[in-house]
NUGUPA-236060 format. One line per 4 residues: for each residue y, x, z of C-alpha. Coordinates in steps of 0.2 Angstrom, whole numbers, plus 5000, padded with zeros to 4 digits. Each point is the difference from the previous one (the first is absolute). Layout:
N
Y/X/Z ~ ... .
This chain:
93
4935/5261/5186 ~ 5017/5001/5001 ~ 5011/5006/5013 ~ 5016/4991/5008 .
5011/5010/4987 ~ 4988/4997/4984 ~ 4991/5016/5001 ~ 4981/5002/4998 .
4988/5000/5017 ~ 4981/5006/4999 ~ 4988/4997/5013 ~ 4983/4993/5006 .
4994/4985/5003 ~ 4983/4998/5010 ~ 4990/4981/4997 ~ 4984/4997/5011 .
4994/4983/5003 ~ 5017/4990/5007 ~ 5008/5014/5005 ~ 5007/5016/4994 .
5015/5015/5002 ~ 5015/5001/4989 ~ 5006/5020/5002 ~ 5016/5003/4985 .
5003/5019/4998 ~ 5021/4999/5003 ~ 5011/5006/5015 ~ 5017/4996/5004 .
5010/5004/5011 ~ 5013/4985/5003 ~ 4980/4988/4998 ~ 4990/5004/5013 .
4990/4988/4997 ~ 4997/5009/4981 ~ 4982/5008/4997 ~ 4990/4996/5017 .
4985/4993/4998 ~ 4998/4982/5004 ~ 4985/4985/5002 ~ 4997/4989/4988 .
4995/4982/5000 ~ 4989/4993/4986 ~ 5008/4980/4998 ~ 4994/4996/4983 .
4987/5011/4988 ~ 4993/4992/4982 ~ 4996/5006/4984 ~ 5017/4996/4995 .
5011/5003/5014 ~ 5001/5011/5017 ~ 5013/4994/5013 ~ 5001/5013/5018 .
5012/5002/5015 ~ 5007/5020/5001 ~ 5000/4998/5021 ~ 5014/5015/5001 .
5006/4993/5016 ~ 4983/5004/5008 ~ 5002/5020/4995 ~ 5021/5000/5007 .
5008/4987/5008 ~ 5011/4993/4991 ~ 4995/5003/4983 ~ 4998/4981/4989 .
4985/4998/4995 ~ 4998/4993/4981 ~ 4989/4990/4988 ~ 4993/5006/4983 .
4995/4989/4988 ~ 4991/5009/4983 ~ 4992/4993/4985 ~ 4985/5008/4992 .
5002/5008/4984 ~ 4987/5008/4996 ~ 4986/5008/5009 ~ 5008/5013/5008 .
5020/4993/5002 ~ 5007/4987/5009 ~ 5018/4996/4999 ~ 5014/4990/5011 .
5011/5005/5014 ~ 5006/4996/5017 ~ 5007/4986/5009 ~ 5017/5009/4997 .
5000/5001/4982 ~ 4995/5019/4996 ~ 4984/5003/4987 ~ 4987/5006/5007 .
4985/5005/4989 ~ 4981/5005/5006 ~ 4990/5011/4989 ~ 4981/5002/5006 .
4995/5020/4999 .
């Protein structure tokens, strides 16, 4: 993922059935919502596309939720963006 300053952020996304967790390895002294683990709810999943809601507001009051929309690039990679325009790439281990 690309952070607000244009830098790369690594993390872990775990999915099971229609739920999961979002956990980015990023800390910020000015952004308390950065780096907190948040639940995920899958909105749409197919062989070519994955759309899920990152519910950070459930982890910390006042944090914004985001929608991630990703397209399949190959067998292990999904690429897309968050609803605020930040780029996002998921690679399966």
